N, C-alpha and C positions, 0 to 999 in steps of 0.2 A: 431766694434763688430759688429757680425750679430745676428739679433734679427728676429726671428719669432713670431709672434701674431696670436692669433685666437679668433675670436667676432662674434658672432651668431646673433646679432640683433642690433637693432639702438643704445639702451642705451650704449652697449657694445663697440659700434663703436666710440661713444661720448669720453668714458672716454679711449679707446687706442688710440684715435689721440691726446687727451692731454698728456698722457703717451710719445707719439714719440716725441711730441716736447720736453716734460722735456728732455729727453734722450739724443737728438740733442744738447741739451746746455750743456750738460756735456760729450756729445760723438760725435763730430761733423763729425766724419767718420761713424757713425752709419749707416750700411745698413738692410732696413727694407723688409722682404717678409710677407705677411698676409693674413687673410681671415679677411673679414670685411666691411666696405662701403666706401662712399663718403667721409666723415670725416676722415679718416685714408689715403686714396687717396691722397686727398689735401695735406697731410704732405709729403709725397713722398715716393717712395719706389715700390713696384711690388704688385699688388692686384692679387691673385690666383683665388678668388671665392666671390661674392658680398654675404651678407649676407641674402639679398631678397630671394636668390634660397636655403636658409637653414632652414627658420623658420615654422617648422612643430609643431601645439600646439594641444593637447588633443589626448587619446587613439586611438580614431579612426582614426586621422587624421595622425598620426605618424605609424599606421597599415596600411593603403593607401599608404603612402610613404616608406616604409620599404625597398625596392630595391634601391630606390634613396639616402637614408642615409646611406646605407651600401657602396654603391658606392662612396660618398663623403669620406666620413672613409679612404676607401681603395687608394682614390687620394691624399689625404692628407697624409697618412702614406710616401706613395713613393716620395711625393713631400719635406716630412721634410727630407728625408734621404738624396735625391739628392742634396738638400740644403745644410744641416747639421750645422745648427746655434750655436753661443756659447750658447745662452740662448732659450728655449721656454717659451711664456708668454702667460698664457689663461687666458680669461676673462670672467667669469661667464659661462654660456652656458654648462651646466653639463655633459647631455647626451651625447654630443660629444667631449668635451675636457676631461671628465677624461678617456675615450678612447684611446685617442691621449697620455693623459699623462702617461699610462703604456706602452704603444708601444715606446716612448721617452725615458722613465727612462731607458726600456732593451736595447738603442741603444745607452747609456752614453751622453744624451742630458740633461742638465740641466733643472729643471721644476720648473717656478714661477709659482703662481696660482694668480690671482687679482681678487676681488669680490666673496667669496665665493659660492660655491653651497647654496642652504638655506639647508643645513642637520640639522638645529634646527628645522625645521619645517616638515618635512619628509626626506626618506629616510636617517635615521641617521646612517645605517650600511654602507653609503659610506665613513663613517670615515676612514674605513680601508685600502680603496684603496688611500685615499688622505695622509693617513701616509707611504703608501708604496712607493708610485709613486712621491710626491709633494716634493722639496725640499725646498721649501718657501711658506708657505701661508700668504697671505697679505690681511685683512680683514678690511671693512668701519663702520661696525656698533660698537660700544662700547660693547655692551652685546655679542658678537661673541668671545672676550677675553674668557672671564669667560666660555662658551660653550668650546671652544678648549683648553684651557690650564688646568682649573679646573675640568671638565668632563671629557676630553680625554687627560690629558697629552700630549699635542700636540702644541709646542710652536709657534705662530703665531706674526707676525708683523702688527700693528695698525697704519694704514696712515691718517687715518681721513677720512670724506666722499668726494669723487672726485666732488660731484654735487656742493658742495661749490665753487671747481674751474671752473668748468665749467660756474656756473651763474657772478662769478666775472669775469672772460675772455670776457665776451658777451659784445659788441658794443652797448651802450646803445641806443636807439630812443625815442624822446619825443612822449609823446599820441598825440599831436597834427599832428606830422608828420607822426605817425603809422596810424591814421583815416584818414589822407589826403591820402597816398599812395595807401591802402586798401579801399578807398570810402567808407568810415564806417560814420554814422550818428553821432549825440551826445548822442545817449543815452548809457547807462550804458552797458556794455559789461557782458554777461555770457560764459565764454569758456567752448566746449564741446569738450573732449579729450579722443576719443572712442579707444585708444589704436593704435598699430602699425600691430597685425595681421589681416589678411582676417577673419581669424573666429571670433576674438573680433569683430571687425567693424560689422560685419553683423548683429551678437548676440543682440549687446549694442547700436549701435547709433539711430538705428529707435525707441527704448526707450525714449534714450535721447530727439528726436526732437519731442517725444507728447506733451510735457510741452509747445511748443514753442508759443503757441496760448494764454498761460494761461497769460506770461508776456509779452506784448505788450507795456510797458515801458521800456523793455529793448531790446536789440540785441544779437541774437546767432552769435557764430561764431565758428566755425569748426576748429580744430588745425590739418589739414591735414600731414599725417605720411610722412618721406621721402621718403618713396618705394613703394608709392602710388600715379597714377597719378590724375588730377582733374575730368577724364572721371569716374572714380573707384565711387566717390562719388557722383557723378550725380543722381544715383537710388535713394539714400536716402534725397537729398535733395528736387528733384522736382522742383516745380516753387514757392518755399516757399521764403520768405526775407533772409532766413539765407546763412551766408556768409562762403567761404573755403578759408583759407589763410595755404598754403602748405609750410612748413620746416620754420616756424616762431615761433614756439612753445614759446620759451623763450619771444621773444617780446610782442605775445599775453597775457601770464600771466603777464608780467608786466603792462597791463592797463586793465586788468581783475577786474570785482566785486567779482564774485563768478566763479565757476567752477563745474561742472560736469567729472568726472575723472574716468577712467577704473583703477581697480588697478593694480599696479605695481609702475615701478621708477617714473612716473608721479606723483603719490599721494603726493612723497616726495618734488619734483620738484615744484608744487603746493604750496604746505605749505611754503617751503623757498623763494616764491616770496610773501607771506603773501597775497594768495587768499584763501578764505573760502572754501570750497569744500564739496561736496558729491561723495563718493567712491563708485562707480558701477561696478559689475562683473556678468557675467552670460555666461555659456556655456551649451554644450550638458548635456541632464539628467545624460548620463552614466557616462562622464567624472568628473561631479559634485559628484554624489554618491561613484564613486571610491575614487575621490580626499579626501571626507569627511572621509573616512576610513583610509587614510593614513596620512592625513596632522595633524600635532599635536601643533597646535597653537591656541592661544584664538582670534587673530585678523590676517586679511588678508593686509590689509596696512601697507605700512611700517613706517608711522606716528604713529600709533597706537600700532605697535610694538616697535620702540626706546622709547615711551612714557609709555610703559608697561600700558597703561590705553585708554578707547575711548576718542579721541581728536576729531576726524571726523570720521562721521556716514556710514557704509558699509551698502549699500543694495546688498544683494548677492541672485542669482538665481530669485528665484518668489517673493523676497521681491523687486527686482527692477521692479517695475510700475509704471504705471504716477503717481497714486494717493500717494505715498509713495516719490516719486522725488518732487512734490508739499508741501508736508508737512515740509521736508527735507530743499528745497531750501529756504523757506519762514523763517526759523529759522536762515540760515546764511545770508539773504539780509540785516537783520538790527536788532537793540535790541540787548538783551544781549546776545543770540546764537552767534551772529557775534562778540560780543566785547570779550567773553569766548576763542572763537576759537583763533582768534588772539592774544589773549594773550599766548595761549597754543602753540602756533608758534614760541614764542619769546624764551620760555623754549627748545621748541626744537629744535633751531638753537643754542642756548648754549650747549645742550648736545652734540650736532655734532663735536664741536669745529670749528677752523677757518678754513682759506685755505692753501694748501699746499700739500695736498694729493698725487699730479703727482710729484711732486718735489721730495718726503719722497719716493715713492716707485723706481722712476729713481736711487737714493742714492743707495738704499739698493740693487737693483739689479746689478749696477757696485761694490759693495764692494762684 
């Protein structure tokens, strides 16, 4: 079969690559064409455009790049028709993917959507487009079943969370080998995960780094994004002793004592590695104000959303400052706060179920 996949960011690249591997097991003749990243490319097939050329975040950033965005949509539509796949698989990235879903449906291409747009948080009216244009929605959080099926009478396929697959599939490395490979000392590690988008990193990393001098008994290590070079981070690090390790986030989390994490998929990844964390988020004033008017959820982080209560502290916008980071870091480096968070992580893991999301999804698509 011919498969056309679209992933618009690093997490989508990861989950799409694991899905492609699962599809190849069931369909060895699978032919892939995709918008995505290095991980998808490593599986095989044809990369049309890399996600690093697609990631625009925030209202002002989108407006500034609106011509490029529409040009990409037009390019994708033409390429989709030229290839004419047996199935189109869309991974998250709703602003782009829902437009492509509509086009594909009108042109007789079967549409599967993997990792639902967060319409339970905002833009709930997108449910109408999903019902009209998506043949099968595959969801990854338990609470999404009720949202779609009970609230909107739209059957979905719950496959479990693909992060469990990704973590299970990684090649483990010992802490001794990791420290030796990256020239780290014996101090416990505080990991910094400032996100993958330029706007996120620019707003958040400097604030994260402001606490480095306070914790002299620890070493700070930045998890570099796959789409960013070491040169990009140099102005932030300066002449400090902070280390940068690119494209090794899971290895870093496997040895970290605590972490400061930009809100997003990484908050859940950190929790699944059992690393106590503080969730950080900051964007432009306008984007935040508009977002607060539109977003309809009590929590920002996936950890708290899945648990439906505050498990990890969220420092958002003006709350994200040096003083608050110190307060919250102190709570999770030792004592009752750390113990409670680790216990909550175990409950979170049980809620998400076991591995096998990619295999279940591949079977459903082929069926």
